C-alpha positions in Angstrom: 15.4 -100.0 15.2 18.2 -100.7 13.2 21.9 -98.9 13.9 21.8 -96.1 10.9 18.0 -95.4 11.7 16.5 -92.9 11.1 19.4 -91.7 9.0 20.2 -92.8 5.3 23.5 -93.8 5.7 25.8 -95.0 2.2 28.6 -96.9 3.6 31.5 -96.3 1.1 34.2 -98.3 3.7 33.3 -101.9 3.7 35.8 -104.5 3.5 35.8 -108.1 2.4 37.9 -110.2 3.7 39.7 -112.2 1.3 39.6 -116.5 1.4 42.8 -118.8 0.0 40.7 -118.6 -3.1 38.6 -115.1 -3.8 41.4 -114.4 -6.4 41.1 -117.5 -9.0 37.2 -117.8 -8.2 36.9 -114.1 -9.6 40.1 -114.3 -12.6 38.7 -115.0 -15.9 40.0 -118.9 -16.5 42.4 -118.2 -18.6 44.9 -116.8 -16.3 43.9 -118.7 -13.0 46.8 -121.1 -13.2 49.6 -118.1 -13.5 47.8 -116.7 -10.2 49.9 -117.2 -6.9 48.2 -118.4 -3.9 47.2 -115.7 -1.4 50.1 -114.6 0.7 49.7 -113.9 4.0 53.8 -113.8 5.1 54.4 -114.2 8.4 50.8 -114.8 9.7 51.0 -118.6 7.5 49.4 -121.1 8.7 47.6 -120.1 11.8 45.6 -117.6 9.3 45.2 -119.9 6.7 43.4 -122.1 9.4 41.3 -119.2 10.9 40.2 -118.7 7.3 39.1 -122.0 6.5 37.2 -122.3 10.3 35.5 -119.2 9.3 34.5 -120.6 6.0 33.0 -123.7 7.4 31.0 -121.6 10.3 29.7 -118.9 7.7 28.6 -121.8 5.1 26.8 -124.4 8.2 25.3 -120.5 9.4 24.1 -119.9 5.6 22.7 -123.6 5.3 21.2 -123.7 8.8 19.2 -120.6 7.5 20.6 -119.2 11.6 19.8 -115.0 11.2 22.8 -112.8 11.5 22.8 -111.1 15.1 24.4 -108.3 16.8 26.7 -107.0 13.6 27.4 -104.1 15.2 29.3 -105.3 18.5 29.6 -109.2 17.4 32.6 -111.0 16.4 35.0 -109.1 13.5 37.1 -110.2 10.2 37.0 -113.3 8.7 34.2 -114.7 11.5 31.9 -111.2 10.5 28.8 -111.3 9.3 29.3 -111.4 5.4 32.9 -110.8 5.7 33.3 -112.8 2.1 30.0 -113.9 1.8 28.2 -111.2 -0.9 24.5 -112.6 0.4 25.4 -112.5 4.0 26.9 -109.2 3.6 23.9 -107.6 1.5 21.9 -108.9 4.5 24.5 -107.6 7.6 23.8 -104.2 5.9 20.6 -104.8 5.9 20.1 -105.0 9.8 22.4 -102.1 9.8 19.8 -100.1 7.9 22.6 -98.9 5.6 20.4 -97.9 2.2 23.8 -98.5 -0.2 27.1 -99.8 0.4 30.9 -99.9 -1.8 32.5 -103.2 -0.9 36.4 -103.0 -0.8 39.3 -105.6 -0.7 41.6 -105.3 1.9 44.4 -105.6 -0.7 48.4 -106.4 0.8 51.0 -105.0 -1.9 51.2 -108.0 -3.4 47.6 -109.1 -3.8 47.7 -105.4 -5.6 50.3 -106.3 -8.1 48.7 -109.8 -8.6 45.2 -108.0 -9.3 46.3 -105.4 -11.7 48.5 -108.2 -13.4 45.2 -109.8 -13.7 43.6 -106.8 -15.3 46.6 -106.0 -17.8 46.2 -110.0 -18.8 42.8 -109.5 -19.4 42.9 -106.2 -21.7 45.7 -107.6 -23.5 43.7 -110.4 -24.2 40.8 -108.7 -25.6 42.9 -106.2 -27.5 44.5 -109.6 -29.3 
């Protein structure tokens, strides 16, 4: 039995953990060169290394077809199942038994401004 069963749960507070290239992967190609890299402030280098290790572990887990385990009490943050991989995120939420979800980025102030600038640039280009 899943975590949610027998209830129907729509998760409206899922968060996607950003990788170093998350904005560039989703931004319009015309503005990618003007974007600043992910800024982690004082967390800096050690956090970048943590993110890269997590990305490597998830890729290896997905490539090997290793099933997701222990979603509720398992690892969290960048190492959590589906932290930044949408296919794995869907599997993790299925495993929990959630019928729907709404995933949100966990923006920091600078990233939120950057995302708003991307939308502004896209609107300006569309109007031209």
